[in-house]
A tleap script that builds the chain and sets N, CA, C and O, in Angstrom:
source leaprc.protein.ff14SB
mol = sequence {
  NMET SER LEU THR GLU LEU LEU ILE LEU VAL
  GLY VAL ILE THR ILE ILE THR PHE LEU PHE
  ARG PHE THR PRO PHE ILE LEU PRO LYS ASN
  VAL ILE GLN SER PRO LEU VAL LEU ASN PHE
  GLY LYS LYS LEU PRO SER GLY ILE MET ILE
  ILE LEU PHE LEU TYR SER THR GLY LEU SER
  GLU GLU HIE VAL ASN GLN LYS PHE ILE THR
  ALA SER PHE LEU ALA ALA ILE PRO VAL THR
  LEU ILE TYR VAL TRP LYS LYS ASN ALA VAL
  PHE SER ILE LEU SER GLY VAL ILE PHE PHE
  TYR ILE PHE LEU CILE
}
set mol.1.N position { 0.867 -1.054 -0.026 }
set mol.1.CA position { 0.069 -0.013 -0.068 }
set mol.1.C position { 0.911 1.246 -0.118 }
set mol.1.O position { 1.800 1.338 0.729 }
set mol.2.N position { 0.753 2.233 -0.996 }
set mol.2.CA position { 1.501 3.382 -1.064 }
set mol.2.C position { 1.058 4.348 0.024 }
set mol.2.O position { -0.025 4.231 0.597 }
set mol.3.N position { 1.940 5.306 0.282 }
set mol.3.CA position { 1.606 6.508 1.147 }
set mol.3.C position { 0.360 7.320 0.702 }
set mol.3.O position { -0.352 7.849 1.556 }
set mol.4.N position { 0.126 7.412 -0.430 }
set mol.4.CA position { -0.981 8.068 -0.834 }
set mol.4.C position { -2.363 7.292 -0.612 }
set mol.4.O position { -3.433 7.829 -0.325 }
set mol.5.N position { -2.149 6.013 -0.789 }
set mol.5.CA position { -3.554 5.137 -0.385 }
set mol.5.C position { -3.663 5.115 0.994 }
set mol.5.O position { -4.795 5.178 1.472 }
set mol.6.N position { -2.518 5.022 1.863 }
set mol.6.CA position { -2.767 4.950 3.280 }
set mol.6.C position { -3.419 6.330 3.724 }
set mol.6.O position { -4.394 6.325 4.475 }
set mol.7.N position { -2.893 7.455 3.272 }
set mol.7.CA position { -3.381 8.685 3.598 }
set mol.7.C position { -4.883 8.830 3.301 }
set mol.7.O position { -5.610 9.367 4.137 }
set mol.8.N position { -5.391 8.349 2.087 }
set mol.8.CA position { -6.652 8.472 1.760 }
set mol.8.C position { -7.549 7.514 2.653 }
set mol.8.O position { -8.692 7.828 2.986 }
set mol.9.N position { -6.947 6.332 3.011 }
set mol.9.CA position { -7.835 5.486 3.880 }
set mol.9.C position { -7.859 6.040 5.307 }
set mol.9.O position { -8.855 5.780 5.981 }
set mol.10.N position { -6.979 6.698 5.789 }
set mol.10.CA position { -6.879 7.381 7.005 }
set mol.10.C position { -8.008 8.400 6.965 }
set mol.10.O position { -8.915 8.385 7.797 }
set mol.11.N position { -7.927 9.316 5.946 }
set mol.11.CA position { -8.995 10.268 5.697 }
set mol.11.C position { -10.208 9.986 5.796 }
set mol.11.O position { -10.978 10.621 6.516 }
set mol.12.N position { -10.571 8.906 5.020 }
set mol.12.CA position { -12.091 8.254 4.932 }
set mol.12.C position { -12.530 7.708 6.256 }
set mol.12.O position { -13.661 7.895 6.704 }
set mol.13.N position { -11.477 6.943 6.942 }
set mol.13.CA position { -12.104 6.387 8.342 }
set mol.13.C position { -12.174 7.700 9.272 }
set mol.13.O position { -13.014 7.691 10.171 }
set mol.14.N position { -11.400 8.756 9.125 }
set mol.14.CA position { -11.600 9.985 10.107 }
set mol.14.C position { -13.036 10.567 9.809 }
set mol.14.O position { -13.835 10.874 10.693 }
set mol.15.N position { -13.261 10.680 8.472 }
set mol.15.CA position { -14.411 11.529 8.166 }
set mol.15.C position { -15.606 10.530 8.634 }
set mol.15.O position { -16.583 11.106 9.113 }
set mol.16.N position { -15.656 9.239 8.566 }
set mol.16.CA position { -16.804 8.421 8.836 }
set mol.16.C position { -16.862 8.510 10.364 }
set mol.16.O position { -17.929 8.719 10.941 }
set mol.17.N position { -15.673 8.343 11.029 }
set mol.17.CA position { -15.666 8.464 12.690 }
set mol.17.C position { -16.291 9.686 13.112 }
set mol.17.O position { -17.075 9.655 14.061 }
set mol.18.N position { -15.984 10.959 12.402 }
set mol.18.CA position { -16.465 12.166 12.922 }
set mol.18.C position { -18.004 12.274 12.680 }
set mol.18.O position { -18.743 12.869 13.465 }
set mol.19.N position { -18.455 11.635 11.497 }
set mol.19.CA position { -19.952 11.632 11.129 }
set mol.19.C position { -20.843 10.966 12.218 }
set mol.19.O position { -21.912 11.394 12.653 }
set mol.20.N position { -20.165 9.800 12.577 }
set mol.20.CA position { -21.032 8.892 13.585 }
set mol.20.C position { -20.958 9.700 15.032 }
set mol.20.O position { -21.903 9.583 15.812 }
set mol.21.N position { -19.945 10.429 15.335 }
set mol.21.CA position { -19.759 11.002 16.468 }
set mol.21.C position { -20.878 12.253 16.499 }
set mol.21.O position { -21.684 12.378 17.421 }
set mol.22.N position { -20.812 13.061 15.471 }
set mol.22.CA position { -21.636 14.281 15.404 }
set mol.22.C position { -23.033 14.278 15.060 }
set mol.22.O position { -23.783 15.233 15.262 }
set mol.23.N position { -23.408 13.049 14.471 }
set mol.23.CA position { -24.701 12.765 14.027 }
set mol.23.C position { -25.739 12.935 15.214 }
set mol.23.O position { -26.823 13.435 14.914 }
set mol.24.N position { -25.546 12.618 16.353 }
set mol.24.CA position { -26.560 12.674 17.551 }
set mol.24.C position { -26.843 14.079 17.767 }
set mol.24.O position { -27.963 14.401 18.164 }
set mol.25.N position { -25.909 14.989 17.540 }
set mol.25.CA position { -25.914 16.541 17.869 }
set mol.25.C position { -26.813 17.199 16.666 }
set mol.25.O position { -27.558 18.152 16.895 }
set mol.26.N position { -26.692 16.660 15.471 }
set mol.26.CA position { -27.306 17.339 14.387 }
set mol.26.C position { -28.793 16.921 14.101 }
set mol.26.O position { -29.563 17.661 13.490 }
set mol.27.N position { -29.151 15.658 14.595 }
set mol.27.CA position { -30.324 15.094 14.319 }
set mol.27.C position { -31.419 15.724 15.304 }
set mol.27.O position { -31.117 16.047 16.453 }
set mol.28.N position { -32.657 15.871 14.807 }
set mol.28.CA position { -33.514 16.524 15.815 }
set mol.28.C position { -33.860 15.600 16.749 }
set mol.28.O position { -33.685 14.403 16.521 }
set mol.29.N position { -34.399 16.049 17.925 }
set mol.29.CA position { -34.896 15.216 19.066 }
set mol.29.C position { -35.816 14.278 18.820 }
set mol.29.O position { -35.708 13.175 19.357 }
set mol.30.N position { -36.762 14.541 18.054 }
set mol.30.CA position { -37.972 13.306 17.760 }
set mol.30.C position { -37.295 12.225 17.031 }
set mol.30.O position { -37.801 11.103 17.041 }
set mol.31.N position { -36.191 12.454 16.394 }
set mol.31.CA position { -35.667 11.243 15.597 }
set mol.31.C position { -34.723 10.463 16.471 }
set mol.31.O position { -34.521 9.254 16.359 }
set mol.32.N position { -34.121 11.324 17.420 }
set mol.32.CA position { -33.274 10.388 18.456 }
set mol.32.C position { -33.974 9.835 19.472 }
set mol.32.O position { -33.502 8.842 20.028 }
set mol.33.N position { -35.112 10.332 19.856 }
set mol.33.CA position { -35.911 9.478 20.821 }
set mol.33.C position { -37.080 8.709 20.304 }
set mol.33.O position { -38.018 8.411 21.043 }
set mol.34.N position { -37.035 8.402 19.113 }
set mol.34.CA position { -37.905 7.532 18.358 }
set mol.34.C position { -37.709 6.237 18.964 }
set mol.34.O position { -36.658 5.991 19.556 }
set mol.35.N position { -38.790 5.252 18.847 }
set mol.35.CA position { -38.689 4.072 19.523 }
set mol.35.C position { -37.856 3.094 18.796 }
set mol.35.O position { -37.371 2.151 19.422 }
set mol.36.N position { -37.636 3.240 17.469 }
set mol.36.CA position { -36.724 2.462 16.512 }
set mol.36.C position { -35.263 2.786 17.173 }
set mol.36.O position { -34.554 1.859 17.566 }
set mol.37.N position { -34.943 3.845 17.253 }
set mol.37.CA position { -33.467 4.319 17.715 }
set mol.37.C position { -33.365 4.014 19.069 }
set mol.37.O position { -32.314 3.455 19.381 }
set mol.38.N position { -34.158 4.224 19.950 }
set mol.38.CA position { -33.936 3.700 21.407 }
set mol.38.C position { -34.019 2.191 21.415 }
set mol.38.O position { -33.218 1.628 22.161 }
set mol.39.N position { -34.832 1.453 20.731 }
set mol.39.CA position { -34.687 0.106 20.722 }
set mol.39.C position { -33.208 -0.427 20.196 }
set mol.39.O position { -32.599 -1.311 20.798 }
set mol.40.N position { -32.748 0.161 19.104 }
set mol.40.CA position { -31.415 -0.100 18.578 }
set mol.40.C position { -30.386 0.157 19.571 }
set mol.40.O position { -29.493 -0.680 19.700 }
set mol.41.N position { -30.393 1.330 20.375 }
set mol.41.CA position { -29.557 1.701 21.411 }
set mol.41.C position { -29.446 0.592 22.556 }
set mol.41.O position { -28.400 0.325 23.148 }
set mol.42.N position { -30.649 0.007 22.769 }
set mol.42.CA position { -30.642 -0.974 23.948 }
set mol.42.C position { -29.991 -2.357 23.371 }
set mol.42.O position { -29.262 -3.023 24.106 }
set mol.43.N position { -30.236 -2.713 22.216 }
set mol.43.CA position { -29.696 -4.091 21.547 }
set mol.43.C position { -28.421 -3.974 21.088 }
set mol.43.O position { -27.805 -5.037 21.006 }
set mol.44.N position { -27.828 -2.942 20.752 }
set mol.44.CA position { -26.542 -2.763 20.035 }
set mol.44.C position { -25.531 -3.254 21.089 }
set mol.44.O position { -24.946 -4.314 20.863 }
set mol.45.N position { -25.295 -2.619 22.142 }
set mol.45.CA position { -24.212 -3.179 23.190 }
set mol.45.C position { -24.088 -4.596 23.365 }
set mol.45.O position { -22.992 -5.156 23.394 }
set mol.46.N position { -25.368 -5.288 23.502 }
set mol.46.CA position { -25.203 -6.737 23.806 }
set mol.46.C position { -24.811 -7.409 22.513 }
set mol.46.O position { -24.074 -8.393 22.584 }
set mol.47.N position { -25.236 -6.971 21.315 }
set mol.47.CA position { -24.894 -7.600 20.010 }
set mol.47.C position { -23.490 -7.446 19.795 }
set mol.47.O position { -22.900 -8.390 19.270 }
set mol.48.N position { -22.786 -6.313 20.143 }
set mol.48.CA position { -21.415 -6.091 19.944 }
set mol.48.C position { -20.635 -7.076 20.816 }
set mol.48.O position { -19.726 -7.763 20.351 }
set mol.49.N position { -21.059 -7.127 22.228 }
set mol.49.CA position { -20.298 -8.035 23.103 }
set mol.49.C position { -20.394 -9.520 22.720 }
set mol.49.O position { -19.474 -10.313 22.925 }
set mol.50.N position { -21.761 -9.899 22.054 }
set mol.50.CA position { -21.702 -11.261 21.658 }
set mol.50.C position { -20.732 -11.599 20.591 }
set mol.50.O position { -20.170 -12.694 20.556 }
set mol.51.N position { -20.510 -10.537 19.607 }
set mol.51.CA position { -19.583 -10.666 18.502 }
set mol.51.C position { -18.141 -10.618 19.077 }
set mol.51.O position { -17.336 -11.435 18.631 }
set mol.52.N position { -17.797 -9.854 19.899 }
set mol.52.CA position { -16.520 -9.837 20.442 }
set mol.52.C position { -16.350 -11.128 21.380 }
set mol.52.O position { -15.221 -11.618 21.370 }
set mol.53.N position { -17.079 -11.596 21.993 }
set mol.53.CA position { -17.146 -12.755 22.793 }
set mol.53.C position { -16.818 -14.039 21.767 }
set mol.53.O position { -15.855 -14.752 22.049 }
set mol.54.N position { -17.439 -14.268 20.844 }
set mol.54.CA position { -17.305 -15.180 19.891 }
set mol.54.C position { -16.033 -15.092 19.144 }
set mol.54.O position { -15.483 -16.131 18.779 }
set mol.55.N position { -15.510 -13.900 18.879 }
set mol.55.CA position { -14.304 -13.764 18.044 }
set mol.55.C position { -13.105 -14.040 19.069 }
set mol.55.O position { -12.071 -14.573 18.665 }
set mol.56.N position { -13.258 -13.690 20.303 }
set mol.56.CA position { -12.148 -13.850 21.343 }
set mol.56.C position { -12.053 -15.329 21.820 }
set mol.56.O position { -11.034 -15.797 22.327 }
set mol.57.N position { -13.018 -15.910 21.647 }
set mol.57.CA position { -13.095 -17.249 22.183 }
set mol.57.C position { -12.248 -18.229 21.321 }
set mol.57.O position { -12.005 -19.372 21.708 }
set mol.58.N position { -11.846 -17.771 20.233 }
set mol.58.CA position { -10.901 -18.721 19.319 }
set mol.58.C position { -11.550 -19.194 18.228 }
set mol.58.O position { -10.940 -20.025 17.556 }
set mol.59.N position { -12.861 -18.804 17.814 }
set mol.59.CA position { -13.566 -19.113 16.767 }
set mol.59.C position { -13.150 -18.620 15.607 }
set mol.59.O position { -13.831 -18.816 14.601 }
set mol.60.N position { -11.861 -17.834 15.543 }
set mol.60.CA position { -11.374 -17.358 14.355 }
set mol.60.C position { -10.309 -18.223 13.927 }
set mol.60.O position { -9.961 -19.167 14.636 }
set mol.61.N position { -9.795 -17.988 12.882 }
set mol.61.CA position { -8.832 -19.165 12.139 }
set mol.61.C position { -7.477 -18.953 12.946 }
set mol.61.O position { -6.645 -19.860 12.951 }
set mol.62.N position { -7.251 -17.771 13.623 }
set mol.62.CA position { -5.843 -17.812 14.420 }
set mol.62.C position { -5.753 -18.621 15.662 }
set mol.62.O position { -4.662 -18.931 16.143 }
set mol.63.N position { -6.877 -18.963 16.180 }
set mol.63.CA position { -6.884 -19.497 17.534 }
set mol.63.C position { -7.726 -20.880 17.607 }
set mol.63.O position { -8.418 -21.210 18.570 }
set mol.64.N position { -7.564 -21.552 16.544 }
set mol.64.CA position { -8.205 -22.936 16.615 }
set mol.64.C position { -7.384 -23.868 17.328 }
set mol.64.O position { -6.568 -24.617 16.793 }
set mol.65.N position { -7.671 -23.784 18.772 }
set mol.65.CA position { -6.919 -24.687 19.923 }
set mol.65.C position { -7.967 -24.982 20.825 }
set mol.65.O position { -8.683 -24.109 21.315 }
set mol.66.N position { -8.088 -26.354 21.086 }
set mol.66.CA position { -9.230 -26.678 21.889 }
set mol.66.C position { -8.904 -26.180 23.539 }
set mol.66.O position { -9.870 -25.988 24.278 }
set mol.67.N position { -7.769 -26.023 23.960 }
set mol.67.CA position { -7.442 -25.662 25.053 }
set mol.67.C position { -7.828 -24.010 25.300 }
set mol.67.O position { -8.359 -23.584 26.326 }
set mol.68.N position { -7.494 -23.308 24.298 }
set mol.68.CA position { -7.697 -21.922 24.119 }
set mol.68.C position { -9.266 -21.644 24.185 }
set mol.68.O position { -9.653 -20.705 24.881 }
set mol.69.N position { -10.147 -22.396 23.512 }
set mol.69.CA position { -11.485 -22.206 23.420 }
set mol.69.C position { -12.135 -22.527 24.852 }
set mol.69.O position { -12.917 -21.803 25.468 }
set mol.70.N position { -11.662 -23.713 25.220 }
set mol.70.CA position { -12.239 -24.178 26.573 }
set mol.70.C position { -12.035 -23.117 27.560 }
set mol.70.O position { -12.984 -22.684 28.213 }
set mol.71.N position { -10.631 -22.601 27.726 }
set mol.71.CA position { -10.452 -21.406 28.846 }
set mol.71.C position { -11.351 -20.309 28.580 }
set mol.71.O position { -11.930 -19.747 29.510 }
set mol.72.N position { -11.516 -19.948 27.320 }
set mol.72.CA position { -12.243 -18.835 26.945 }
set mol.72.C position { -13.732 -18.912 27.616 }
set mol.72.O position { -14.179 -18.058 28.381 }
set mol.73.N position { -14.459 -20.165 27.164 }
set mol.73.CA position { -15.855 -20.229 27.643 }
set mol.73.C position { -15.852 -20.301 29.298 }
set mol.73.O position { -16.667 -19.683 29.983 }
set mol.74.N position { -14.968 -21.020 29.752 }
set mol.74.CA position { -14.756 -21.184 31.353 }
set mol.74.C position { -14.585 -19.764 31.991 }
set mol.74.O position { -15.156 -19.541 33.059 }
set mol.75.N position { -13.865 -18.840 31.422 }
set mol.75.CA position { -13.563 -17.530 31.990 }
set mol.75.C position { -14.879 -16.668 31.802 }
set mol.75.O position { -15.119 -15.688 32.507 }
set mol.76.N position { -15.648 -17.082 30.865 }
set mol.76.CA position { -16.779 -16.110 30.600 }
set mol.76.C position { -17.803 -16.408 31.810 }
set mol.76.O position { -18.617 -15.530 32.096 }
set mol.77.N position { -17.788 -17.592 32.512 }
set mol.77.CA position { -18.804 -17.809 33.619 }
set mol.77.C position { -18.573 -16.883 34.662 }
set mol.77.O position { -19.474 -16.132 35.034 }
set mol.78.N position { -17.262 -16.868 35.248 }
set mol.78.CA position { -17.038 -15.983 36.276 }
set mol.78.C position { -17.164 -14.487 35.868 }
set mol.78.O position { -17.663 -13.711 36.683 }
set mol.79.N position { -16.756 -14.052 34.701 }
set mol.79.CA position { -17.095 -12.756 34.286 }
set mol.79.C position { -18.404 -12.265 34.316 }
set mol.79.O position { -18.674 -11.096 34.588 }
set mol.80.N position { -19.311 -13.226 34.012 }
set mol.80.CA position { -20.753 -12.787 34.008 }
set mol.80.C position { -21.155 -12.726 35.364 }
set mol.80.O position { -21.788 -11.745 35.755 }
set mol.81.N position { -20.841 -13.734 36.192 }
set mol.81.CA position { -21.573 -13.671 37.593 }
set mol.81.C position { -20.776 -12.447 38.397 }
set mol.81.O position { -21.379 -11.934 39.340 }
set mol.82.N position { -19.622 -12.024 38.106 }
set mol.82.CA position { -19.008 -10.982 38.977 }
set mol.82.C position { -19.659 -9.687 38.371 }
set mol.82.O position { -20.007 -8.762 39.105 }
set mol.83.N position { -19.809 -9.651 37.037 }
set mol.83.CA position { -20.549 -8.299 36.556 }
set mol.83.C position { -21.938 -8.197 36.999 }
set mol.83.O position { -22.333 -7.059 37.249 }
set mol.84.N position { -22.781 -9.200 37.149 }
set mol.84.CA position { -24.035 -9.342 37.556 }
set mol.84.C position { -23.885 -9.027 39.148 }
set mol.84.O position { -24.776 -8.331 39.635 }
set mol.85.N position { -22.932 -9.436 39.923 }
set mol.85.CA position { -22.953 -9.188 41.212 }
set mol.85.C position { -22.409 -7.901 41.691 }
set mol.85.O position { -22.885 -7.343 42.679 }
set mol.86.N position { -21.411 -7.412 41.006 }
set mol.86.CA position { -20.823 -6.134 41.296 }
set mol.86.C position { -21.145 -4.929 40.301 }
set mol.86.O position { -20.894 -3.776 40.654 }
set mol.87.N position { -21.647 -5.177 39.177 }
set mol.87.CA position { -22.081 -4.170 38.248 }
set mol.87.C position { -20.891 -2.979 37.801 }
set mol.87.O position { -20.942 -1.781 37.525 }
set mol.88.N position { -19.874 -3.944 37.888 }
set mol.88.CA position { -18.476 -3.092 37.417 }
set mol.88.C position { -17.820 -3.750 36.338 }
set mol.88.O position { -17.377 -4.891 36.471 }
set mol.89.N position { -17.718 -3.024 35.150 }
set mol.89.CA position { -17.240 -3.735 33.973 }
set mol.89.C position { -15.569 -3.860 34.174 }
set mol.89.O position { -14.985 -4.822 33.674 }
set mol.90.N position { -14.944 -2.989 34.819 }
set mol.90.CA position { -13.594 -3.060 34.731 }
set mol.90.C position { -13.067 -4.304 35.540 }
set mol.90.O position { -12.183 -5.078 35.171 }
set mol.91.N position { -13.804 -4.347 36.751 }
set mol.91.CA position { -13.505 -5.467 37.631 }
set mol.91.C position { -13.928 -6.845 37.115 }
set mol.91.O position { -13.304 -7.837 37.493 }
set mol.92.N position { -14.943 -6.953 36.281 }
set mol.92.CA position { -15.332 -8.248 35.637 }
set mol.92.C position { -14.356 -8.512 34.484 }
set mol.92.O position { -14.012 -9.673 34.262 }
set mol.93.N position { -13.888 -7.498 33.735 }
set mol.93.CA position { -12.844 -7.644 32.738 }
set mol.93.C position { -11.574 -8.202 33.321 }
set mol.93.O position { -11.100 -9.244 32.868 }
set mol.94.N position { -10.987 -7.522 34.347 }
set mol.94.CA position { -9.790 -8.176 35.012 }
set mol.94.C position { -9.885 -9.564 35.470 }
set mol.94.O position { -9.032 -10.433 35.286 }
set mol.95.N position { -11.081 -9.701 36.130 }
set mol.95.CA position { -11.244 -11.088 36.629 }
set mol.95.C position { -11.311 -12.120 35.420 }
set mol.95.O position { -10.815 -13.247 35.437 }
set mol.96.N position { -11.990 -11.555 34.395 }
set mol.96.CA position { -12.037 -12.568 33.186 }
set mol.96.C position { -10.496 -12.761 32.639 }
set mol.96.O position { -10.079 -13.856 32.264 }
set mol.97.N position { -9.788 -11.689 32.641 }
set mol.97.CA position { -8.429 -11.971 32.141 }
set mol.97.C position { -7.587 -13.107 33.134 }
set mol.97.O position { -6.849 -13.999 32.716 }
set mol.98.N position { -7.894 -12.830 34.457 }
set mol.98.CA position { -7.153 -13.717 35.337 }
set mol.98.C position { -7.779 -15.081 35.297 }
set mol.98.O position { -6.987 -16.020 35.368 }
set mol.99.N position { -8.955 -15.337 35.204 }
set mol.99.CA position { -9.545 -16.736 35.047 }
set mol.99.C position { -9.090 -17.324 33.930 }
set mol.99.O position { -8.631 -18.464 33.998 }
set mol.100.N position { -9.149 -16.617 32.695 }
set mol.100.CA position { -8.713 -17.015 31.582 }
set mol.100.C position { -7.245 -17.857 31.653 }
set mol.100.O position { -7.090 -19.025 31.299 }
set mol.101.N position { -6.388 -17.110 32.110 }
set mol.101.CA position { -5.067 -17.468 32.468 }
set mol.101.C position { -4.952 -18.602 33.230 }
set mol.101.O position { -4.132 -19.479 32.959 }
set mol.102.N position { -5.746 -18.660 34.213 }
set mol.102.CA position { -5.791 -19.789 35.190 }
set mol.102.C position { -6.398 -20.977 34.592 }
set mol.102.O position { -6.023 -22.075 35.003 }
set mol.103.N position { -7.224 -20.908 33.741 }
set mol.103.CA position { -7.850 -22.054 33.033 }
set mol.103.C position { -7.063 -22.469 31.789 }
set mol.103.O position { -7.307 -23.515 31.187 }
set mol.104.N position { -6.077 -21.578 31.416 }
set mol.104.CA position { -5.239 -21.961 30.310 }
set mol.104.C position { -4.034 -22.632 30.721 }
set mol.104.O position { -3.399 -23.211 29.840 }
set mol.105.N position { -3.648 -22.655 31.793 }
set mol.105.CA position { -2.495 -23.265 32.619 }
set mol.105.C position { -2.877 -24.798 32.641 }
set mol.105.O position { -2.158 -25.606 33.229 }
savepdb mol mol.pdb
quit
């Protein structure tokens, strides 16, 4: 990839990112508070988490290893329980990393 192509790519990504960031401030309130947008806002975070979980559990081509997959699924159990118990994302993520490596050993 040449320098020109790289700069064009970074420019396009920057423009798209800023459009997504500033769109809520530009749209009227009745559009932002419509049932469709509110429902989408409620469902999107869990959908993204599911995709990230499936990718990180080793279901991609790079991590096709039974021990890695098993450790990922086992570590998800305490992460979920700790998040439901403490409602603290940082604590549950850190515990997930710790449990993942414990189960990986």
